[in-house]
N, C-alpha and C positions, 0 to 999 in steps of 0.2 A: 112153700116158699116163704122164707121172712126178708121177702125186698118187694119194693114197688118198681117196675119199669117206663120209662124215658124214654119217647125217640124222639130228637129232635130229627124233622123232617119242614125244618120252614125256609132253610136256606136256596139259594143261588148262586149263579156262579156264570162267566161267559165263558169259560172252557167248555160250557155244550152248547155253544152257539145256538143255530134256528130250535134246536133238539127242544129248550126250555122254555121258549118263547108261549108258549099252549100250554106246559104242566108245570110241576116240581121236580127235582127229581127222584126223588123216593116215591112217585108215580110212573117211571121210566119201564116200560114194557122190560121183561127179561124173560131168555127161551122161551117165547111163543106161549104163555099165557101164562102170566105171572107179573108182578109191578115190584118192583127191589126194596118198599118198603116190606111187600108179605114176608123176606126170607129174618128181617128184627122183628115182626110181628110171631112166625113160627116157633123162633126159635122165644119168643118168651112166651107162649103158650105150652112147648116141649120143656118147659124149665119147672114148667106148676105157675110160672109169677099172673096172677088173679085178677090182680091190677094192673092197667098200661096206661099211663096219658101219650098222645102221641099232640106238640106241637106243628101248627101246619102254617105257615106266611104265605107265602109267596108262588103264584099261580095255586093257590089252594083248590079249587072247585070240582076236576076228575078228581083227585086225592081222596077230597071228603066226599065225591061221593062212595069212591070204590070202597071205604071204609065205611060206609053208610048202614051196617048191620054187621055186628060183631061176632054170629055166629059162625062165619068161616074159619075165625081158630080159635075160639068155642072159647068168646069169652063173653058168652051168654049169660050170667049167671046173677042169684041176689047177693051173691057176695062178692066185693070186686063188679072188675069190668072193663070195658075200652070206652075211654074221654079221650074224646078230639079237640083239643083247645086252639082256638084261632086269636088274635088282635082283639082287643077288647075297647072301645074306648071309653073312661071312666072318670065321676070327679078329678078324683085325683091323676090321672095318666091317661094320655091323647096320644100315647104313641105305640107305634106298630113295633114289632120287639126289634131291638137295635144290638142284639146280640146272641150267644146262646146262654148267656148267663142270665141278662133282660130279660131273653122267653120266659126260662125257668123262675125268675123274680116275678114276672108277671102274673104267674099261676103257680105263685106258693103257698096261697092256702088249700092250693088239691095236697101237698105235700101237709102242709099241717094237719090233717084233717084224717093223713095214714097212721094206720099205728103201727108199721112195718117197720124195724130195724133198718134197713139197709133201702139205697137204693140204685138200681142198674138204671145208668145212663146209655144209651147208642143210637146213633144216626143210621138213620132210613134211606142210606146211601151206598151199603154196603151189599155182599154177594157174600155168604157165606153160613155152617152150621157150628149150634156153637149150645152147649149145655151149661149156663150161668152158674147152678147150685155148686161146677167145680172150680167155676175161678173165686167166688161166695166163700167157697169152704178154702181157699186159697189167702183170700183175703182176713180172713179171722185168724186162723192158723199164724201168719205174720205177723196179726195185730196193728194194720196197717189202717193210716188215717183213709190212703186213698190207694187205689189200685187201677194200673193204666194196664189194658190188653194190647202187645204188641209183638209186634209179627218178622221174623228177618224176610228182606228184601232179594229174589234171588240172582245174583250177579247181572249186570246193566242197566236194570231199572232203576227208573229217576227217586231218589229218593226226596228230592226237592218240594215235590208238591204234597209231603206229607209232615208232621209233626217226629223229630228223631231222636232218637231217645241213646243214652248211654248209662248200664246198669254200673255195679259194683257186684261184687261174687255172691254175695247174700240177697238178688236182683231188687235192690235197692235204685230209684230213678239217681244219679249222678249228674245228668245233663240231660235237657230237654230245651228244645227248639223246634220251635212253627217256623214250618217250609225257608226253611234256609236257601239263601242264593248258591251256598255250595253244600252239598250234605257232608260232614262228617262220619257218617254213620249208615248204614243200609238194616239197621233197628228202629221200626217205625210205630205210630200209634194207631192202634184201628178204628180210633174214635168212640173205645169199650171202657167203660169206668166204675168202678164199685166203689159208693162212699155211704159213710154214718150219714143216716137222713137228717141228725139234729145237727151233725157239723156242715152237714149241707145248707140247710136253712143257714145257719150261721155264715161262713161264709158268701153265700146268695142275697144276705142280708147287709153284709160288709160291702158289698164290692157295690148293692144300688144308696149307700151312703155317698161311696168315693167318686161312685160316676164311672162305674168301669161295667162293659158289657159283656164283654169275654169269659166264655169259660176258661178255654185255655190257656190263653196269656194273663188275664186275672186271678181264673183262680193255680194253675197245674203250676207253672210255668215262675208264678207271683209268691207262691207258699213254698215252693220243690225242698227248700232248705230249715224251713219251720216245719214242713209238716213229715210224717211218715209216708212215702208215697213210692209203690213196691209195682214190678211189670211183671207182667204174667205173659209169657213166651206160647204163641202157638203155632202150628207146623201146619195142619192143616186149611184145606181149599179157603183163600180170603182174597176179595176185588172189591177196588173201589171203584163206581163207575162212575166219578168226577168230573174227567174227558169224554169229548169224541170219541178217542183213540181208546181211552179205557171200556169206555158202553161195547164199542164195535165188541174188541180184544173177549169181554167178560161174556160178553153174545155166543161170538164162533168156539168158546170155551166149550159149551155147551154142546157141541158137535163134537168132543170126544167121550170116547165107550165109557174114561173113569169117572171122569166130572159129573157126565148124567147119571149111571150106578147112583153115585155116591150123593149127589142130593134129589133121585128122585126114585130109587128103588132101596136105602139102605133108611133104616129108621135110626130118626127121625123122618118123618115127612116134613116136607114144605106147604103149606095150606094155599090156598085163593080164593078171592069170590068168584063162583061159576057164574058160565055164562049157558044158559041153555041153546045150544049149535050143533047140528047133525054135523057127523064127520066129514072130516076134507077127504074132496071125489075126484079122484084120479082120472081125467076121461083120453079116450084110444089117441093115441098119439102124443100123449106126456110122459115125462124121463126124468125120474128123480133119481140123485143120489146124493147118499150124506147128508141130511136133506133134514132139520124140524118144523113141520107143514102142522099148524095149528087147526084145531075145530072148525067147520064155518068155511072153508081154502078151498075154490075149486081152481082145478089145475088142467091147463092145456099144455103148458110147453113146457121147457130144459128147466131145471132147476139143478144147478150142483152146488152145493159147500155154502148154504143160506140156508134163510131161520126165515119162515112164513109166520108172523103172527095170524090175529083170526081174522074171516073172513076176506082176508085176498082173495083176488081172482089174478089169474093169470093166465091171459088170450093166448089167441092162437099163432105157435114161431115165435115162442116170446125164449128167449136165451135170460134167465139169469146166475150170473156166479159171485160168490164170495160177500153175498149182501144179507141186511137187511130188511128186509121186508115190512113195516109198521104195521096196528090194524088195518082192517077195511080201506084198502087200496086195489082200487082199481086201471092194471095194466095193459095197453089196448096191445091187437095184434104185430106183430114181429119188432116189439120191442127191446131191446140191448140194455141190461143194468150189470154191470161190475161194478165192485170195489166199493156199495154205496151205501149209504143207510138211507131208505125213503120214507119219508113224515107219515102220519096214519091218515088216514079220510082224503089222503091225491087221487088223484084220478091220472094217470100217464099214457099221454094221447097216445094212437101208434107210430108206428117208425118210428119213435123214440129213440136218441141212444143216449145212457149217462157211463159214462166210466169213472172210477177216480184214477188219478195216476201217482196224482204228489199224495197220498195218502188216501184218507175215506175222505170222498165225499156225500154231502147232506143235499139228497134229491126233495124241495120242498117247492111241489106248480103249485098259480096261483088260481086259483078255481075257486067257485063258490062252497066248496066241502068245508065243512069246521072239523076241527080235530080234538079230542081230546086226551 
């Protein structure tokens, strides 16, 4: 593959509420046994990109632990590999990453040492499968300076939390607006970009000189009329998890057989760090319907339309409906959970009731079992 990969995984936002007080968005658990960043890393590996840099910053401890071995995504090579970069205090710079462009700028030496002619930039908070080779072929065919992967949202979906695009007949980007108050287009940027390495270095260095720090507003939008920028439309499954509702909805999508088959039974595969845990155990009296139950879990109660992550214990006479139970949660006897996301390592006391009546409720007990 003639490209190097960069995964931007250092950001944070308040729309994830309590869920990101303990971890980065890219480390959010997905579909029982995965993390959000696994999808971007697997796509890089399956596209035969041998050199990938992950830029981490906010609440990066659990994310860095997840990435402590590159073998899970087949990056343990003599040539290339998986690089994890966090902000570093130097004689010239004492800042954390002040934006996506600044994050790349602070690690510009990595790009300068590479020999691959192209760079694929993506975020670590989206769930999708993609062959980046096809996007690169499109980029070369169009002789584009920058290619932005975009997707048409379904009717009724809110486009205002994304960057919205308008393309002409040749697929060249005419308009690009970042998180508009009122969206005039349902075509959104997926946060996946392809750019020539030398051009990226030049643009980033220019941004640094002018004290500009954001890749989208200070490069894509600013140069959209000066550089040849094209859109590459995708129709396959793609979902961003940057809000609590979006995170809940994305996990619930995995209860649909067509989504599960697409990600887990069709090539190429999605890889993740493997935990040595026993299979889920269903004791007498348990009842599970249309749910995903991860390894290491013990079920004594009723589970319907829910996702239970690793090492979940469900006590006697518990009822869980339409909920997400994150890793290592203990649910005491006679607990009722509905329309909730239960934070990891929590102990939900017996005879407790939690119901999300006005949307999804995040359950976070204040106890001494801390989580990643």
